[in-house]
BAFI-962611 format. One record per residue (C-alpha): residue in one letter; x, y, z; residue number from 0. Coordinates in Angstrom, 2 decimals. Each point is the difference from the previous one (the first is absolute). Layout:
// residues N
SITE  a  X  Y  Z  NUM
...
// end
This chain:
// residues 492
SITE  m  34.66  -137.31  -45.45  0
SITE  s  -2.38  -0.04  -2.95  1
SITE  t  1.19  -0.10  -3.59  2
SITE  p  -0.01  3.46  -1.67  3
SITE  a  -3.01  0.54  -2.24  4
SITE  q  1.86  2.17  -2.52  5
SITE  v  3.01  -0.75  -2.19  6
SITE  r  3.16  1.36  1.64  7
SITE  v  3.38  0.01  -1.75  8
SITE  r  3.30  1.57  0.90  9
SITE  f  2.99  1.66  -1.60  10
SITE  s  2.93  -0.52  2.35  11
SITE  p  3.34  1.06  -1.50  12
SITE  s  3.32  0.45  1.74  13
SITE  p  1.32  3.58  -0.30  14
SITE  t  3.25  -0.91  -1.75  15
SITE  g  1.23  1.57  -3.22  16
SITE  t  -2.18  1.50  -2.71  17
SITE  p  -3.48  -1.36  -0.79  18
SITE  h  0.22  -2.37  -2.96  19
SITE  v  -2.58  -0.92  -2.61  20
SITE  g  -0.49  -3.56  1.28  21
SITE  l  -0.85  1.30  3.47  22
SITE  i  -2.43  2.54  -1.43  23
SITE  r  -1.64  -2.67  -2.19  24
SITE  t  -0.69  -1.93  3.24  25
SITE  a  -1.42  3.15  1.61  26
SITE  l  -2.20  0.60  -3.06  27
SITE  f  -1.44  -3.53  0.00  28
SITE  n  -0.76  0.20  3.72  29
SITE  w  -1.60  3.43  -0.46  30
SITE  a  -2.11  -1.21  -2.95  31
SITE  h  -1.08  -3.13  1.90  32
SITE  a  -1.11  2.08  2.99  33
SITE  r  -1.79  2.58  -2.13  34
SITE  h  -1.72  -2.64  -2.16  35
SITE  h  -1.47  -1.70  3.08  36
SITE  g  -0.77  3.19  1.92  37
SITE  g  2.63  -1.03  2.53  38
SITE  a  2.90  1.66  1.77  39
SITE  l  3.70  0.40  -0.79  40
SITE  v  2.30  0.15  3.03  41
SITE  f  3.39  1.67  -0.52  42
SITE  r  2.55  -0.97  2.62  43
SITE  i  3.78  0.27  0.11  44
SITE  e  2.28  -2.93  0.84  45
SITE  d  2.94  1.94  1.42  46
SITE  t  1.62  -2.28  2.54  47
SITE  d  3.36  -0.10  -1.83  48
SITE  a  1.60  3.16  1.37  49
SITE  s  3.18  -0.59  -2.03  50
SITE  r  -1.86  0.25  -3.34  51
SITE  d  -3.18  1.96  0.65  52
SITE  s  0.00  3.76  -0.50  53
SITE  d  -2.39  2.90  0.34  54
SITE  e  1.01  1.10  -3.50  55
SITE  s  -1.28  -3.29  -1.42  56
SITE  y  -3.18  0.29  2.05  57
SITE  r  -0.64  3.45  -1.42  58
SITE  a  0.69  -1.33  -3.48  59
SITE  l  -2.72  -2.64  0.47  60
SITE  l  -2.49  2.66  1.04  61
SITE  d  1.06  2.16  -2.95  62
SITE  a  -0.44  -2.91  -2.41  63
SITE  l  -3.51  -0.90  1.16  64
SITE  e  -1.10  3.64  0.08  65
SITE  w  1.30  0.62  -3.54  66
SITE  l  -1.75  -3.10  -1.30  67
SITE  g  -3.25  0.73  1.83  68
SITE  l  -0.04  -3.34  1.83  69
SITE  d  -1.76  0.88  3.25  70
SITE  w  -0.37  -2.18  3.07  71
SITE  d  -2.69  -0.26  2.65  72
SITE  e  2.02  -0.63  3.13  73
SITE  g  3.66  0.02  0.96  74
SITE  v  2.95  2.35  0.21  75
SITE  e  -0.82  3.70  -0.30  76
SITE  k  -3.71  -0.82  0.45  77
SITE  g  -0.30  -2.13  3.12  78
SITE  g  -2.75  -2.49  0.71  79
SITE  p  -1.19  -2.50  2.59  80
SITE  h  2.94  -2.41  -0.34  81
SITE  g  2.98  2.34  0.40  82
SITE  p  2.74  0.74  0.32  83
SITE  y  0.73  -0.78  -3.64  84
SITE  r  3.80  -0.02  0.15  85
SITE  q  1.54  -3.24  1.22  86
SITE  s  2.71  1.89  1.87  87
SITE  e  -2.76  1.27  2.31  88
SITE  r  -1.66  -3.38  0.60  89
SITE  g  2.57  -1.72  2.24  90
SITE  e  -2.47  -0.66  2.82  91
SITE  v  -2.45  -1.56  -2.45  92
SITE  y  2.59  -2.53  -1.18  93
SITE  a  1.20  -0.70  3.54  94
SITE  d  -3.56  -0.82  1.07  95
SITE  a  -0.54  -2.30  -2.99  96
SITE  l  3.28  -1.81  0.64  97
SITE  r  -0.84  -0.48  3.71  98
SITE  r  -3.36  -1.52  -0.86  99
SITE  l  1.54  -2.37  -2.53  100
SITE  i  2.70  -1.13  2.46  101
SITE  d  -2.48  -0.50  2.83  102
SITE  a  -2.22  -2.11  -2.26  103
SITE  g  2.92  -2.19  -1.12  104
SITE  e  -0.28  1.17  -3.62  105
SITE  v  3.54  1.36  0.13  106
SITE  y  3.13  -1.45  1.60  107
SITE  e  3.60  0.96  0.73  108
SITE  s  2.57  -1.35  -2.43  109
SITE  f  3.72  -0.04  0.82  110
SITE  s  1.51  -1.83  -3.00  111
SITE  s  2.66  1.91  -1.90  112
SITE  g  0.30  -0.12  -3.76  113
SITE  e  3.14  -2.12  0.28  114
SITE  e  -1.73  -2.53  2.23  115
SITE  i  -2.95  -0.30  -2.37  116
SITE  e  2.31  -0.62  -2.97  117
SITE  a  1.98  -2.56  1.99  118
SITE  r  -3.15  -1.95  0.85  119
SITE  h  -1.04  -0.05  -3.66  120
SITE  r  3.43  -1.31  -1.04  121
SITE  a  -0.06  -2.66  2.67  122
SITE  a  -3.37  -1.20  -1.32  123
SITE  g  1.18  0.09  -3.63  124
SITE  r  -2.22  2.93  -0.89  125
SITE  d  0.76  3.20  -1.92  126
SITE  p  1.65  2.30  2.60  127
SITE  k  -1.82  2.99  -1.51  128
SITE  l  -3.48  -1.36  0.75  129
SITE  g  -0.45  2.47  2.84  130
SITE  y  -1.36  -0.41  3.48  131
SITE  d  -0.93  -3.60  0.89  132
SITE  n  -2.50  0.70  2.85  133
SITE  a  2.46  -1.62  2.44  134
SITE  d  -0.78  2.36  2.89  135
SITE  r  -3.76  -0.51  0.01  136
SITE  d  -0.12  -2.23  3.06  137
SITE  l  2.87  1.23  2.16  138
SITE  t  -0.57  -0.52  3.70  139
SITE  e  0.22  2.87  2.44  140
SITE  d  3.29  -1.44  1.27  141
SITE  q  1.45  -0.02  -3.54  142
SITE  r  -1.09  3.59  -0.58  143
SITE  a  1.52  1.03  3.34  144
SITE  a  3.27  -1.70  -0.94  145
SITE  f  0.16  1.90  -3.27  146
SITE  r  -0.64  3.26  1.80  147
SITE  a  2.73  -0.83  2.49  148
SITE  e  2.39  -0.34  -2.97  149
SITE  g  -0.89  3.57  -0.94  150
SITE  r  -2.01  -1.00  -3.06  151
SITE  a  -2.64  2.43  -1.26  152
SITE  p  -3.10  -1.70  -1.37  153
SITE  v  -2.38  0.98  -2.75  154
SITE  y  -3.75  -0.56  0.07  155
SITE  r  -1.44  -2.34  -2.63  156
SITE  l  -3.57  -0.80  -0.95  157
SITE  r  -1.08  -3.64  0.06  158
SITE  m  -1.10  -0.76  -3.56  159
SITE  p  -3.01  -2.35  -0.24  160
SITE  d  0.55  -3.66  -0.86  161
SITE  h  -2.56  0.11  -2.81  162
SITE  d  0.00  1.32  -3.56  163
SITE  i  -0.80  3.69  -0.47  164
SITE  t  -2.37  0.60  -2.90  165
SITE  f  -1.49  3.30  -1.07  166
SITE  t  -1.69  1.42  -3.10  167
SITE  d  1.95  2.83  -1.58  168
SITE  l  -2.25  2.37  -1.97  169
SITE  v  2.60  0.16  -2.78  170
SITE  r  1.55  -3.47  0.07  171
SITE  g  -2.75  -2.27  1.22  172
SITE  e  0.45  -2.69  2.64  173
SITE  i  3.51  -0.28  1.46  174
SITE  t  1.20  -2.63  2.48  175
SITE  f  3.14  -0.04  2.13  176
SITE  r  0.64  -3.49  1.35  177
SITE  a  0.44  -0.66  3.71  178
SITE  g  3.66  0.31  0.94  179
SITE  q  0.84  2.03  -3.09  180
SITE  v  0.28  3.19  2.03  181
SITE  p  2.05  -0.23  3.24  182
SITE  d  -0.78  1.84  3.20  183
SITE  f  1.07  3.59  -0.61  184
SITE  v  1.29  2.87  2.12  185
SITE  l  -2.47  2.64  1.20  186
SITE  a  2.19  1.91  2.45  187
SITE  r  3.45  0.16  1.49  188
SITE  g  0.64  -1.18  3.53  189
SITE  d  -0.35  3.53  1.38  190
SITE  g  -3.48  0.15  -1.50  191
SITE  t  0.93  2.20  -2.98  192
SITE  p  -2.69  -0.83  -2.57  193
SITE  l  0.91  -0.92  -3.57  194
SITE  y  -1.96  0.56  -3.20  195
SITE  p  -1.56  -3.52  -0.01  196
SITE  l  -1.74  1.01  3.26  197
SITE  t  -0.75  3.69  -0.49  198
SITE  n  -1.60  -0.21  -3.43  199
SITE  p  -2.66  -2.66  0.80  200
SITE  v  -0.70  1.50  3.44  201
SITE  d  -0.69  3.38  -1.59  202
SITE  d  -2.19  -1.57  -2.69  203
SITE  a  -1.97  -1.92  2.64  204
SITE  l  -0.54  3.00  2.29  205
SITE  m  -0.82  2.33  -2.89  206
SITE  e  -2.65  -2.48  -1.16  207
SITE  i  1.47  -0.47  -3.46  208
SITE  t  -2.10  -2.35  -2.12  209
SITE  h  1.97  -0.22  -3.27  210
SITE  v  3.76  0.10  -0.56  211
SITE  l  1.07  0.90  -3.53  212
SITE  r  3.78  -0.18  -0.29  213
SITE  g  2.83  -1.08  -2.30  214
SITE  e  0.52  -3.64  -0.87  215
SITE  d  3.54  0.21  1.40  216
SITE  l  -1.66  -0.19  3.44  217
SITE  l  -1.99  -3.15  -0.80  218
SITE  a  2.50  -2.25  1.80  219
SITE  s  -0.71  1.82  3.29  220
SITE  t  -3.76  -0.56  -0.21  221
SITE  p  -0.13  -3.34  1.87  222
SITE  r  1.94  1.62  2.84  223
SITE  q  -2.49  2.87  0.11  224
SITE  i  -2.98  -2.34  -0.07  225
SITE  a  1.42  -2.09  2.84  226
SITE  l  0.70  3.10  2.07  227
SITE  l  -3.43  1.52  -0.70  228
SITE  e  -1.63  -3.23  1.15  229
SITE  a  2.10  0.06  3.17  230
SITE  l  -0.81  3.68  0.60  231
SITE  a  -3.72  -0.73  -0.33  232
SITE  r  0.34  -2.75  2.61  233
SITE  v  1.41  2.55  2.47  234
SITE  g  -2.67  2.59  -0.77  235
SITE  i  1.71  2.15  -2.65  236
SITE  g  -1.81  0.29  -3.32  237
SITE  h  -2.19  -2.59  -1.66  238
SITE  g  2.43  -2.21  -1.92  239
SITE  p  1.38  0.03  -3.53  240
SITE  f  -1.04  2.48  -2.67  241
SITE  t  -0.64  -0.37  -3.70  242
SITE  y  3.23  0.26  -1.99  243
SITE  a  0.73  1.14  -3.54  244
SITE  h  3.61  -0.22  -1.13  245
SITE  l  0.63  2.42  -2.84  246
SITE  p  2.39  -0.75  -2.87  247
SITE  l  3.49  1.41  0.15  248
SITE  v  0.80  3.12  -1.99  249
SITE  t  3.07  -0.77  -2.11  250
SITE  g  2.44  2.08  -1.99  251
SITE  e  2.60  -0.82  -2.61  252
SITE  g  0.68  -3.71  -0.36  253
SITE  n  -3.15  -0.78  2.03  254
SITE  r  1.86  0.69  3.23  255
SITE  k  -2.01  1.29  2.95  256
SITE  l  -0.04  3.78  -0.17  257
SITE  s  1.92  0.95  3.13  258
SITE  k  0.47  3.30  1.80  259
SITE  r  3.47  0.22  -1.51  260
SITE  d  -1.31  0.12  -3.56  261
SITE  p  -0.24  3.62  -1.22  262
SITE  q  -3.11  -1.10  -1.89  263
SITE  s  -1.76  -0.73  3.29  264
SITE  n  0.21  3.49  1.55  265
SITE  l  -3.54  1.40  0.11  266
SITE  f  1.15  3.61  0.07  267
SITE  h  2.00  -0.51  -3.18  268
SITE  y  -3.34  -0.23  -1.80  269
SITE  r  -1.42  3.04  1.73  270
SITE  d  3.11  2.00  -0.89  271
SITE  r  -0.27  -1.06  -3.64  272
SITE  g  -3.58  1.15  -0.13  273
SITE  f  -2.19  -3.04  0.42  274
SITE  v  -3.38  1.05  1.35  275
SITE  p  -1.54  -1.99  2.87  276
SITE  e  -2.89  -1.16  -2.21  277
SITE  g  2.39  -1.42  -2.57  278
SITE  l  2.47  -1.63  2.35  279
SITE  l  -2.70  -1.62  2.15  280
SITE  n  -1.77  -1.25  -3.13  281
SITE  y  3.22  -1.67  -1.13  282
SITE  l  0.80  -1.44  3.44  283
SITE  a  -3.50  -1.51  0.08  284
SITE  l  0.88  -1.88  -3.19  285
SITE  l  2.91  -1.72  1.78  286
SITE  g  -1.99  -3.12  0.75  287
SITE  w  -3.58  1.12  -0.64  288
SITE  s  -2.10  1.22  -2.90  289
SITE  i  -3.36  1.71  -0.21  290
SITE  a  -0.85  -1.76  -3.27  291
SITE  e  1.84  -1.97  -2.68  292
SITE  d  -0.27  2.77  -2.58  293
SITE  r  0.47  3.05  2.23  294
SITE  d  3.07  1.48  1.67  295
SITE  v  -0.97  3.60  0.82  296
SITE  f  -2.38  0.68  2.89  297
SITE  s  -0.55  2.29  2.96  298
SITE  l  0.45  -0.82  3.67  299
SITE  d  -3.77  0.11  0.47  300
SITE  e  -0.40  -2.55  -2.78  301
SITE  m  2.69  -2.17  1.59  302
SITE  v  -1.76  0.07  3.37  303
SITE  a  -3.30  -0.98  -1.57  304
SITE  a  1.54  -2.95  -1.86  305
SITE  f  2.76  -1.17  2.36  306
SITE  d  -0.14  -3.66  0.97  307
SITE  v  3.17  -1.33  1.59  308
SITE  s  -0.87  -3.54  -1.06  309
SITE  r  0.57  1.16  -3.59  310
SITE  v  3.60  1.00  0.74  311
SITE  s  2.44  -2.14  -1.97  312
SITE  s  2.46  -2.23  1.83  313
SITE  n  2.64  0.57  -2.71  314
SITE  a  2.83  2.47  0.52  315
SITE  a  -0.74  3.46  -1.39  316
SITE  r  2.82  1.68  -1.93  317
SITE  f  0.32  3.77  0.29  318
SITE  d  -0.04  1.24  -3.61  319
SITE  l  1.07  3.65  -0.14  320
SITE  k  -1.25  0.56  -3.55  321
SITE  k  -3.46  -1.25  0.90  322
SITE  a  0.01  2.10  3.18  323
SITE  e  0.80  3.07  -2.10  324
SITE  a  -2.74  -0.84  -2.51  325
SITE  i  -2.58  -0.37  2.78  326
SITE  n  1.14  3.30  1.51  327
SITE  a  -0.23  1.72  -3.40  328
SITE  a  -3.59  -1.20  -0.31  329
SITE  h  -0.81  1.62  3.35  330
SITE  l  1.71  3.24  -1.00  331
SITE  r  -2.29  0.16  -3.03  332
SITE  l  -3.03  -0.45  2.26  333
SITE  l  0.84  3.05  2.13  334
SITE  a  -1.84  3.27  -0.52  335
SITE  p  2.38  2.41  -1.79  336
SITE  d  0.20  2.41  2.95  337
SITE  d  0.69  -2.89  2.39  338
SITE  f  2.72  -1.32  -2.31  339
SITE  a  1.58  3.45  -0.24  340
SITE  e  0.06  0.43  3.78  341
SITE  r  1.63  -3.41  0.49  342
SITE  v  2.78  0.98  -2.40  343
SITE  v  1.01  2.99  2.16  344
SITE  p  2.24  -1.92  2.50  345
SITE  h  1.80  -1.63  -2.91  346
SITE  l  0.60  3.36  -1.63  347
SITE  a  1.66  0.98  3.28  348
SITE  a  2.37  -2.93  -0.51  349
SITE  e  0.86  1.63  -3.36  350
SITE  g  0.77  3.27  1.77  351
SITE  i  -3.37  1.62  -0.78  352
SITE  t  -1.31  0.98  3.42  353
SITE  d  -2.70  2.51  -0.97  354
SITE  p  -1.43  -0.82  -3.43  355
SITE  d  -2.51  2.37  -1.60  356
SITE  r  -3.23  -1.86  0.77  357
SITE  s  -1.82  1.34  -3.07  358
SITE  v  2.78  -1.24  -2.30  359
SITE  l  0.08  -3.33  1.85  360
SITE  a  -3.77  -0.41  -0.31  361
SITE  a  0.22  0.58  -3.74  362
SITE  a  3.10  -2.15  -0.53  363
SITE  a  -0.70  -3.01  2.23  364
SITE  p  -2.71  -1.51  -2.23  365
SITE  l  2.50  0.03  -2.87  366
SITE  v  2.16  -2.59  1.81  367
SITE  q  -2.63  -1.88  2.01  368
SITE  e  -0.45  -2.63  -2.71  369
SITE  r  3.77  -0.28  -0.54  370
SITE  s  1.09  -0.56  3.61  371
SITE  q  0.51  -3.28  1.78  372
SITE  v  0.99  1.65  3.27  373
SITE  l  -0.29  3.58  1.25  374
SITE  s  3.74  0.59  -0.33  375
SITE  d  -0.38  -0.59  -3.75  376
SITE  a  -2.48  2.86  -0.13  377
SITE  a  2.23  2.25  2.11  378
SITE  r  3.00  -0.59  -2.25  379
SITE  m  -2.06  0.72  -3.11  380
SITE  l  -1.51  3.18  1.46  381
SITE  a  3.00  1.48  1.83  382
SITE  f  1.20  1.96  -3.06  383
SITE  l  -3.10  2.19  0.16  384
SITE  f  1.00  1.34  3.42  385
SITE  r  3.74  0.54  -0.47  386
SITE  d  1.42  3.48  -0.49  387
SITE  e  1.94  0.47  -3.20  388
SITE  d  3.24  0.49  1.90  389
SITE  t  -0.41  -3.41  1.71  390
SITE  f  -1.44  -1.97  -2.91  391
SITE  t  2.36  -2.41  -1.76  392
SITE  p  -0.88  -2.97  -2.21  393
SITE  d  0.88  -3.50  1.18  394
SITE  d  3.52  -0.87  -1.14  395
SITE  d  -0.98  -3.16  -1.88  396
SITE  a  -2.95  1.65  -1.70  397
SITE  a  2.13  2.99  -1.02  398
SITE  a  2.85  -2.16  -1.28  399
SITE  k  -2.35  -1.91  -2.30  400
SITE  n  -2.25  2.86  -1.11  401
SITE  l  1.83  3.32  0.32  402
SITE  g  3.08  -0.67  -2.13  403
SITE  a  1.16  2.12  -2.91  404
SITE  d  -2.71  -1.28  -2.34  405
SITE  a  -2.66  1.35  2.38  406
SITE  a  1.00  3.65  -0.52  407
SITE  p  -1.85  0.59  -3.29  408
SITE  v  -3.07  -1.79  1.36  409
SITE  l  -0.16  2.19  3.08  410
SITE  e  0.78  3.17  -1.96  411
SITE  a  -2.89  -0.75  -2.36  412
SITE  a  -2.27  -0.62  2.98  413
SITE  v  0.95  3.37  1.52  414
SITE  a  -0.56  1.76  -3.30  415
SITE  g  -3.42  -1.51  -0.45  416
SITE  l  -1.15  0.64  3.56  417
SITE  t  1.38  3.46  0.72  418
SITE  d  -2.79  1.98  -1.62  419
SITE  l  -2.77  -2.56  0.50  420
SITE  p  -3.18  2.08  0.44  421
SITE  e  -1.63  -2.42  2.46  422
SITE  w  1.96  -2.02  2.56  423
SITE  s  -2.15  -3.12  0.18  424
SITE  a  0.69  -3.72  -0.35  425
SITE  a  -1.80  -0.12  -3.36  426
SITE  a  1.89  3.02  -1.38  427
SITE  i  3.34  -1.32  1.28  428
SITE  e  -0.66  -3.39  -1.60  429
SITE  e  -0.85  1.56  -3.36  430
SITE  s  3.06  2.27  0.09  431
SITE  l  2.46  -2.78  0.90  432
SITE  k  -1.37  -2.38  -2.61  433
SITE  t  0.21  2.72  -2.64  434
SITE  s  3.54  1.02  1.01  435
SITE  l  1.53  -3.40  0.64  436
SITE  v  -1.94  -2.71  -1.80  437
SITE  d  -0.94  2.02  -3.10  438
SITE  g  2.78  2.61  -0.03  439
SITE  l  2.97  -2.25  0.90  440
SITE  e  -1.62  -3.15  -1.35  441
SITE  l  0.72  -1.89  3.21  442
SITE  k  -1.82  -3.04  1.30  443
SITE  p  -1.96  0.86  3.16  444
SITE  r  2.35  -1.89  2.34  445
SITE  k  3.05  1.85  -1.34  446
SITE  a  -1.90  3.28  0.00  447
SITE  f  -1.47  -0.03  3.48  448
SITE  a  2.54  -1.92  2.13  449
SITE  p  2.45  2.96  0.25  450
SITE  v  -2.89  2.37  0.75  451
SITE  r  -1.36  -2.29  2.71  452
SITE  v  3.38  -0.32  1.72  453
SITE  a  0.72  3.74  -0.26  454
SITE  i  -3.39  0.80  1.53  455
SITE  s  -0.38  -2.73  2.66  456
SITE  g  3.53  -1.28  0.42  457
SITE  r  -1.20  -3.57  -0.53  458
SITE  t  -0.86  -2.39  -2.78  459
SITE  v  -3.20  -0.94  1.84  460
SITE  s  -2.24  2.91  0.89  461
SITE  p  -3.59  1.18  -0.07  462
SITE  p  -1.37  0.66  -3.51  463
SITE  l  2.36  2.51  -1.60  464
SITE  y  -2.41  2.64  -1.27  465
SITE  e  -2.00  0.15  3.22  466
SITE  s  3.27  0.16  1.97  467
SITE  m  1.15  3.01  -1.98  468
SITE  e  -3.35  1.72  0.44  469
SITE  l  0.27  -0.45  3.77  470
SITE  l  3.65  1.07  0.04  471
SITE  g  -0.89  3.19  -1.86  472
SITE  r  1.48  1.73  -3.02  473
SITE  e  2.89  1.76  1.73  474
SITE  r  1.30  -3.03  1.89  475
SITE  s  -0.52  -2.35  -2.93  476
SITE  l  1.99  2.22  -2.37  477
SITE  a  2.69  0.46  2.64  478
SITE  r  0.43  -3.77  0.33  479
SITE  l  0.05  -0.53  -3.74  480
SITE  g  2.65  2.71  -0.27  481
SITE  a  2.06  -1.66  2.72  482
SITE  g  -0.34  -3.26  -1.94  483
SITE  v  1.36  1.69  -3.12  484
SITE  r  3.03  1.29  1.91  485
SITE  r  0.61  -3.38  1.55  486
SITE  s  -0.20  -1.80  -3.33  487
SITE  q  2.48  2.50  -1.41  488
SITE  g  2.36  -0.68  2.89  489
SITE  m  -0.51  3.41  1.59  490
SITE  g  -1.93  -0.95  3.11  491
// end
């Protein structure tokens, strides 16, 4: 079999739980590597653990990649020449590979129990937790038959080579595992049931993968994979080891690995909050890689053009929520106003606004585009414009601080100045309120406008006040100011 001419990478998650940001960062780097080199991304599913795998998790993976716009060239839902692309459907493939390895003497039956292995280590004065000691490598057929007669079930182990295993990692440079450092390891149970150490390299070999980009937590398994890939090539499967790049861990608080159990790791948490794919992917790209020393904000196309996996850092990458939000805010500002407005709509639905007036939204969205870090910020700031007067109520905290008894004269003066305003425009509203409150009541602007803002929008943070009132209209604005007066007087 000839070596593939094009770069081929794979994204091969297990469908367990909710997609997490570390997993998606790995998918992104593989996608960018394939796209940069004009290669192919293979998306397969490692679903041989029936007790943990679920169709719900599989659908969540598809949902995540579709939302983010990370497409693949071959694999589940698309097909291709190397299918099927779910491990649960590849049993015959693994059985054939195992048979070939056994027939060639690359794999042998091992009958030692864990207790026996520990006992041998103790007897030799070694640490009992050293693991398998390769004791069953050279069992005779009579010895194997005797074990079977005792009712023992074997496992199948690969014979590790008796030489050092050295490879060049694209992120970490040259790495050597000394001979004997890695014991013979289990590929399958005695009944032939394949285990992950067999299925993953067999799939990579048959799917002609050329580069494996994966987390550094899997680095310790690399010598086992290399040894198996060499053995598979000797029996006619694949063409030997690939090029590896072990990506830095994504860490959370306290520099601990960000695990699936961390709420911060849930990808959909960021979608629900209103991160846009452009912003989240930009930030995930920065977890170990940078486009330039003085630049953090870039598009996916720019990432593809510049991506070089050898420039990925080997240091752990800490997930910094504040920086992620800042990157996302930068991408929100880059959106066309109509695009931004349309992306806010689902988040207005989360605020109970299921059918916003699109003309009002189009006019109002630009007022908050510069002020929003995530789309839910914009939805919260804009929701007051779409609430009926009988359902509108100010936030409790905002009202408690700004609609007390001392707010009544401020709001009454605002109503008096605005009631007969000839023109209901932002400029006219601004002039009227400044005349009534700043000049007439001799209030500082913060004291003058905070009660008005909360009475109108229900929040202390809102779109610009005068423009908000223009969009809300005279009748609704005066109604809310009147309700604010009654509330501050303890009557509502």
